[in-house]
C-alpha positions as CSV (number, residue, x, y, z in Angstrom):
1,M,68.2,55.2,3.2
2,F,65.1,54.4,1.4
3,Y,64.5,50.9,0.0
4,K,62.5,50.1,-3.1
5,P,59.3,48.8,-1.5
6,T,58.2,46.5,-4.5
7,Y,60.8,43.9,-3.4
8,F,59.3,43.1,0.0
9,N,56.3,40.6,0.6
10,F,54.9,42.5,3.7
11,V,54.4,45.5,1.5
12,K,52.1,43.7,-0.9
13,L,50.1,42.4,2.4
14,L,49.7,45.7,3.9
15,E,48.7,47.7,0.5
16,S,46.2,45.2,-0.2
17,N,44.5,45.5,3.1
18,W,45.2,49.2,3.7
19,L,41.4,50.3,3.6
20,K,40.6,47.8,6.6
21,I,43.5,49.2,8.4
22,R,42.2,52.9,7.9
23,A,38.8,51.9,8.8
24,E,40.0,50.8,12.3
25,V,42.2,53.9,12.9
26,E,39.4,56.3,12.1
27,R,37.2,54.4,14.7
28,L,39.9,55.3,17.4
29,Q,39.2,58.1,20.0
30,S,42.0,60.7,19.8
31,E,42.5,60.6,23.7
32,K,43.6,56.8,22.9
33,F,46.8,57.9,21.4
34,S,49.8,58.9,23.8
35,P,52.5,61.6,23.1
36,W,55.8,60.3,21.5
37,Y,58.2,59.6,24.3
38,E,61.1,61.8,22.9
39,R,59.4,65.1,23.3
40,S,62.6,67.0,22.4
41,L,62.5,65.6,18.8
42,Y,59.3,67.7,18.0
43,N,57.3,70.7,18.4
44,R,53.5,70.8,18.4
45,D,51.9,67.2,18.7
46,W,53.0,63.8,17.8
47,T,51.1,61.0,19.1
48,A,51.2,57.2,18.8
49,F,48.8,54.3,19.5
50,G,51.1,51.1,19.8
51,L,49.9,47.7,18.9
52,Y,53.3,45.8,19.4
53,N,55.9,47.2,22.1
54,G,59.1,47.1,20.3
55,Y,61.4,49.1,22.4
56,R,64.6,47.2,23.2
57,Q,63.9,44.6,25.7
58,E,60.3,44.7,25.1
59,R,60.7,44.1,21.5
60,G,57.7,42.3,19.9
61,Q,55.4,42.3,22.7
62,R,51.7,42.5,21.9
63,I,49.7,45.1,23.8
64,E,46.4,43.1,24.1
65,E,44.2,46.1,24.9
66,N,45.2,47.9,21.9
67,C,45.1,45.2,19.6
68,A,41.4,44.2,20.8
69,L,40.5,47.7,19.7
70,C,41.9,47.0,16.1
71,P,41.5,43.0,15.6
72,E,41.9,43.3,11.6
73,T,44.9,45.2,11.7
74,A,46.4,43.0,14.4
75,R,45.3,40.0,12.1
76,I,47.1,41.6,9.3
77,I,50.5,42.8,10.8
78,E,50.6,39.3,12.7
79,A,51.0,37.5,9.5
80,I,54.4,39.4,8.8
81,P,57.4,37.4,9.5
82,G,59.8,39.4,11.7
83,L,57.6,41.8,12.8
84,M,59.1,43.7,15.8
85,T,57.1,46.9,16.5
86,A,53.8,48.1,15.2
87,G,51.6,51.1,16.0
88,F,49.9,54.2,14.5
89,S,51.8,57.6,14.2
90,C,50.0,60.8,14.1
91,L,51.2,64.1,13.4
92,A,49.1,67.0,14.1
93,P,49.1,70.0,11.7
94,G,52.2,72.2,12.0
95,T,54.4,69.5,13.5
96,H,57.9,68.9,12.5
97,I,60.1,65.9,13.8
98,R,63.5,67.5,13.5
99,P,66.7,65.6,12.1
100,H,67.3,62.5,14.3
101,K,68.7,58.9,14.3
102,G,67.0,55.6,15.2
103,Y,68.6,53.2,17.9
104,E,67.9,49.8,16.3
105,G,70.4,48.8,13.5
106,N,68.6,45.5,13.1
107,V,65.2,46.5,11.6
108,L,63.5,48.1,8.7
109,R,61.2,50.8,9.3
110,C,58.0,50.8,7.3
111,H,55.3,53.4,7.1
112,L,51.9,52.5,5.4
113,G,50.1,55.7,4.4
114,L,46.5,55.8,6.0
115,I,45.5,59.5,6.4
116,V,47.7,61.9,4.4
117,P,46.9,65.4,3.8
118,E,48.9,68.0,1.4
119,G,51.6,69.4,3.1
120,C,53.4,66.3,4.7
121,G,56.9,64.8,3.9
122,I,59.9,62.9,5.1
123,T,63.7,63.1,4.4
124,V,66.1,60.3,4.9
125,Q,69.7,61.1,4.2
126,G,68.6,64.0,1.9
127,K,66.1,62.4,-0.3
128,T,62.6,63.5,0.3
129,K,59.3,61.5,-0.1
130,T,55.7,62.1,0.6
131,W,53.5,59.7,1.9
132,T,50.5,58.3,-0.2
133,E,47.5,56.7,1.1
134,G,47.5,53.0,0.6
135,K,51.4,52.8,-0.2
136,C,54.3,51.9,1.8
137,I,57.7,53.6,2.5
138,V,60.6,51.6,3.6
139,F,63.9,52.9,5.1
140,D,66.7,52.3,7.5
141,D,65.9,54.7,10.3
142,T,69.7,54.6,11.9
143,F,70.3,57.2,9.0
144,V,69.4,60.7,9.7
145,H,65.7,61.6,8.9
146,E,63.0,63.8,9.7
147,A,59.3,64.4,9.1
148,W,56.7,67.1,9.2
149,N,52.9,67.9,8.6
150,F,52.5,71.3,7.3
151,G,48.9,70.5,6.2
152,K,45.7,71.4,7.7
153,S,44.6,68.0,9.1
154,K,46.4,65.1,10.8
155,R,48.6,62.9,9.3
156,I,48.3,59.1,10.2
157,V,50.7,56.2,9.0
158,L,51.0,52.6,10.4
159,L,54.5,52.2,11.7
160,M,56.2,48.9,11.8
161,D,59.7,47.8,12.5
162,I,60.7,44.6,10.6
163,K,63.7,42.5,11.4
164,K,66.4,43.0,8.9
165,D,67.2,39.2,8.1
166,K,67.9,37.9,4.7
167,D,66.1,34.5,5.9
168,I,62.8,36.3,6.9
169,L,63.0,38.8,4.1
170,G,64.0,36.5,1.3
171,I,66.5,39.3,0.0
172,D,69.9,40.4,0.6
173,L,69.9,44.2,1.5
174,S,73.6,44.5,1.0
175,D,72.8,44.4,-2.6
176,E,72.4,47.9,-3.9
177,K,69.6,46.9,-6.4
178,Y,67.3,47.2,-3.4
179,I,68.3,50.7,-2.4
180,E,66.8,53.7,-4.0
181,P,69.7,55.8,-5.6
182,F,70.6,59.2,-4.7
183,T,71.1,62.7,-7.0
184,W,73.8,64.9,-6.4
185,D,71.3,67.4,-5.1
186,E,70.3,64.9,-2.7
187,I,73.7,64.1,-1.6
188,L,74.3,67.6,-0.8
189,R,71.1,68.2,1.2
190,R,72.1,65.0,3.3
191,E,75.2,66.9,4.4
192,F,73.1,69.9,5.1
193,Q,70.8,67.6,7.2
194,Y,73.7,66.1,9.0
195,T,74.8,69.6,10.0
196,R,71.3,70.3,11.4
197,L,71.4,67.3,13.3
198,F,74.8,68.4,15.0
199,Y,73.3,71.8,15.8
200,Y,70.0,70.3,17.4
201,K,72.2,67.9,19.5
202,V,74.1,70.6,20.8
203,T,71.4,73.1,21.5
204,T,69.2,70.5,23.3
205,K,72.3,69.6,25.3
206,L,72.9,73.2,26.5
207,A,69.3,73.6,27.1
208,K,69.4,70.5,29.5
209,M,72.5,72.0,31.1
210,K,70.9,75.4,31.6
211,Q,67.8,73.8,32.9
212,A,69.9,71.5,35.4
213,L,71.9,74.8,36.8
214,K,68.5,76.5,37.3
215,G,67.2,73.7,39.3
216,S,70.3,73.5,41.3
217,G,70.7,77.2,42.1
218,E,74.0,77.6,40.5
219,K,74.9,80.4,38.3
220,P,76.6,79.5,35.0
221,Y,80.2,80.3,34.9
222,K,81.3,83.7,33.5
223,S,84.7,84.8,32.6
224,A,86.3,87.6,34.8
225,A,87.7,88.9,31.6
């Protein structure tokens, strides 16, 4: 689900400094970015440049070499209480990240739009938004979501995970006033999105089984009927 970004103090900090952040990412060479590790989730090219390594056990660990290349960005994000993960996420033209769910339920996902061509978007639980340069999108990535760049140039956002703690955030997210409401059309699209998620999970698992059988030299079982 999407949250209303105006309620979060970190949004004000990021949006007021977005030009400094974009200036640093524009100076980064493309080879500094690495392919996103979940290769089965996307076609074409999804790459990232990490600043804080926030995957499970290494959550919140500063990547010194990368932060040294983006000192202003590092200074800005380190002022955010509860920061867990941070990095630049780049989608090449023609890239689609198919429906999936995140793994961590105790964080908010925030995207700050930095370079956003036409033809980009993100859908969370059937509700679709487009990024805007200099503006934040806040959502819970444990709900089904997907993103795409069907534009003609790369899309880059600053991606962050922030601890979902009312003492840190200063608000209680269980209050529905912080959640962006759904229309009936969006509810229907949400159900369709979950159906597509199930389809992708099944086809991915079957593809892995087929590859494993191919590697072992065994033949898939065929009925004698």
